[in-house]
C-alpha positions as CSV (number, residue, x, y, z in Angstrom):
1,X,92.9,126.4,134.5
2,X,94.9,125.1,131.5
3,X,91.8,123.6,130.0
4,X,90.1,126.9,130.1
5,X,93.1,128.6,128.6
6,X,93.2,125.9,125.9
7,X,89.5,126.4,125.2
8,X,90.1,130.2,124.9
9,X,92.9,129.6,122.4
10,X,91.0,127.1,120.3
11,X,90.5,129.8,117.6
12,X,94.3,130.1,117.2
13,X,94.6,126.3,116.9
14,X,91.9,126.5,114.2
15,X,93.8,129.2,112.4
16,X,97.0,127.1,112.5
17,X,95.1,124.1,111.2
18,X,93.7,126.2,108.3
19,X,97.3,127.2,107.4
20,X,98.4,123.6,107.7
21,X,95.7,122.5,105.3
22,X,96.4,125.4,102.9
23,X,100.1,124.5,102.9
24,X,99.4,120.8,102.3
25,X,97.1,121.6,99.4
26,X,99.6,124.0,97.8
27,X,102.6,121.6,98.1
28,X,100.6,118.6,96.9
29,X,99.4,120.6,93.9
30,X,103.0,121.5,93.1
31,X,104.0,117.8,93.6
32,X,101.3,116.5,91.3
33,X,102.3,118.8,88.4
34,X,106.0,118.4,88.7
35,X,105.9,114.8,89.8
36,X,103.7,113.8,86.9
37,X,106.0,115.6,84.5
38,X,109.0,113.8,86.0
39,X,107.2,110.5,85.9
40,X,106.3,110.9,82.2
41,X,109.8,112.0,81.3
42,X,111.3,108.9,83.1
43,X,108.7,106.6,81.4
44,X,108.6,108.0,77.8
45,X,111.2,110.7,77.4
46,X,114.4,110.8,75.4
47,X,117.3,109.4,77.3
48,X,118.5,112.9,78.1
49,X,115.1,113.7,79.7
50,X,115.2,110.4,81.6
51,X,118.6,111.2,83.0
52,X,117.6,114.8,83.9
53,X,114.4,113.7,85.6
54,X,116.1,111.0,87.5
55,X,118.8,113.4,88.8
56,X,116.1,115.8,90.0
57,X,114.2,113.0,91.6
58,X,117.3,111.7,93.4
59,X,118.4,115.1,94.5
60,X,115.1,116.1,96.2
61,X,114.7,112.7,97.8
62,X,118.2,112.8,99.2
63,X,118.1,116.2,100.9
64,X,116.2,116.3,104.3
65,X,113.0,118.4,104.3
66,X,114.3,120.8,106.9
67,X,117.5,121.5,104.9
68,X,115.3,122.2,101.8
69,X,113.2,124.6,103.8
70,X,116.2,126.6,104.9
71,X,117.7,126.5,101.4
72,X,114.6,127.8,99.7
73,X,113.7,130.4,102.3
74,X,117.1,131.9,103.1
75,X,118.5,131.2,99.6
76,X,115.7,132.8,97.6
77,X,115.1,135.6,100.0
78,X,118.6,136.8,99.3
79,X,117.5,138.1,95.9
80,X,113.7,137.9,96.0
81,X,111.2,138.8,98.8
82,X,109.6,135.4,99.2
83,X,107.2,134.6,102.0
84,X,107.9,131.8,104.4
85,X,104.6,130.1,103.2
86,X,105.7,130.2,99.5
87,X,109.1,129.0,100.4
88,X,107.7,126.1,102.4
89,X,105.2,125.2,99.6
90,X,108.0,125.2,97.0
91,X,110.5,123.2,99.1
92,X,108.1,120.6,100.4
93,X,106.2,120.5,97.0
94,X,109.4,119.7,95.0
95,X,110.4,117.1,97.6
96,X,106.9,115.6,97.3
97,X,107.2,115.7,93.5
98,X,110.3,113.5,93.7
99,X,108.3,110.8,95.5
100,X,105.2,111.4,93.4
101,X,107.2,110.9,90.2
102,X,107.8,107.3,91.3
103,X,104.2,106.8,92.1
104,X,103.3,108.0,88.6
105,X,106.0,105.9,87.0
106,X,104.9,102.8,88.8
107,X,101.2,103.5,87.8
108,X,102.2,103.9,84.2
109,X,104.1,100.6,84.3
110,X,100.9,98.9,85.6
111,X,98.9,99.8,82.5
112,X,99.1,96.8,80.1
113,X,101.4,97.5,77.1
114,X,98.5,96.3,74.9
115,X,96.7,99.6,75.7
116,X,99.4,101.6,73.9
117,X,99.5,99.1,71.0
118,X,95.7,99.2,70.6
119,X,95.7,103.0,70.7
120,X,98.4,103.2,68.0
121,X,96.5,100.6,66.0
122,X,93.4,102.8,65.7
123,X,95.5,105.7,64.5
124,X,96.4,107.7,67.7
125,X,99.8,109.2,67.8
126,X,102.2,108.2,70.6
127,X,101.6,111.4,72.4
128,X,97.8,111.2,72.1
129,X,97.8,107.6,73.3
130,X,99.8,108.6,76.4
131,X,97.5,111.6,77.2
132,X,94.1,110.0,76.4
133,X,94.6,106.3,77.0
134,X,97.6,105.5,79.3
135,X,97.7,108.5,81.6
136,X,94.0,108.6,82.7
137,X,94.2,104.9,83.7
138,X,97.6,105.4,85.4
139,X,96.5,108.4,87.5
140,X,93.5,106.4,88.7
141,X,95.8,103.6,89.7
142,X,98.1,106.0,91.4
143,X,95.4,107.4,93.7
144,X,95.9,104.6,96.4
145,X,99.7,105.1,96.8
146,X,99.2,108.9,96.4
147,X,97.0,108.8,99.5
148,X,100.0,107.7,101.6
149,X,102.1,110.5,100.2
150,X,99.4,113.1,100.9
151,X,99.1,112.0,104.5
152,X,102.9,112.0,104.9
153,X,103.1,115.5,103.5
154,X,100.3,116.7,105.7
155,X,102.3,115.7,108.7
156,X,105.5,117.2,107.3
157,X,103.9,120.6,107.1
158,X,104.8,120.8,110.8
159,X,108.4,121.3,109.8
160,X,107.5,124.7,108.2
161,X,107.4,126.3,111.6
162,X,111.2,126.3,111.4
163,X,111.1,129.1,108.9
164,X,108.3,131.0,110.5
165,X,105.1,129.7,108.9
166,X,102.4,130.2,111.5
167,X,100.8,126.8,111.1
168,X,99.5,124.4,113.7
169,X,102.7,123.7,115.5
170,X,103.7,127.4,115.6
171,X,100.3,128.3,117.1
172,X,100.8,125.6,119.7
173,X,104.2,127.1,120.6
174,X,102.5,130.5,121.0
175,X,99.9,129.1,123.3
176,X,102.5,127.3,125.4
177,X,104.5,130.5,125.7
178,X,101.4,132.6,126.6
179,X,100.3,130.2,129.3
180,X,103.8,129.6,130.8
181,X,103.9,125.9,130.2
182,X,101.3,123.1,130.1
183,X,103.2,121.7,127.2
184,X,101.8,118.2,127.2
185,X,98.1,119.4,127.1
186,X,98.7,121.9,124.3
187,X,100.7,119.6,122.1
188,X,98.2,116.8,122.8
189,X,95.5,119.1,121.5
190,X,97.6,119.7,118.4
191,X,98.1,116.0,118.0
192,X,94.3,115.5,118.1
193,X,93.9,118.1,115.3
194,X,96.5,116.3,113.2
195,X,94.7,113.1,113.8
196,X,91.3,114.5,112.7
197,X,92.9,116.1,109.6
198,X,94.6,112.8,108.7
199,X,91.4,110.7,109.2
200,X,89.3,113.1,107.2
201,X,91.8,113.1,104.3
202,X,92.0,109.3,104.5
203,X,88.3,109.0,104.4
204,X,87.9,111.4,101.5
205,X,90.7,110.0,99.4
206,X,89.6,106.4,100.0
207,X,86.1,107.2,98.8
208,X,87.6,108.9,95.7
209,X,89.8,105.9,95.1
210,X,86.8,103.5,95.2
211,X,84.8,105.8,92.9
212,X,87.6,106.1,90.3
213,X,89.0,102.5,90.5
214,X,89.6,101.1,87.0
215,X,87.4,97.9,86.6
216,X,89.5,94.8,86.2
217,X,92.6,96.3,87.7
218,X,93.9,94.8,91.0
219,X,95.2,97.2,93.7
């Protein structure tokens, strides 16, 4: 009986999985943009920028994800009509940015200092050398560690149900309520979906990492 009910509710699980993927992509995009900016500020910025970037990074790493979700959703909704999806993308995206900034900073540090010296020697400005020489190599180096961050954030999207995002966990809750129990089977099905999403992301990012690997650099 429960397996038939689960089969009938598979479209709802699929909808939840689609929202999970969309949320993961949105928050990771925010994380890449903000995290790269913070990482560059910490690596090359004036001391005031370095201090500011470090404070932002420490702040968002220190606050639990659930607390950030509540702060962004209920805080922003007090003066602006923000959707639960947008609030979750911002909260989790900025939290991810704090971690991604350290990935970027470490990747920049892994690029030999001679690269910058050689770029300056051929007439590039410091900014041009960073943008065209150092950063492309660093971002390729960052892809391996970034894969771990992406998988972690994919799983953390499950926390978004606490502010009403109808993602995979929320859909599983609905199915459990509609079928008066059978919790283990439904949540096991949700776990399998998370497993498939994680394995697919790992496979795709691993292939991309191998394709973009910088020759001569050790991982």
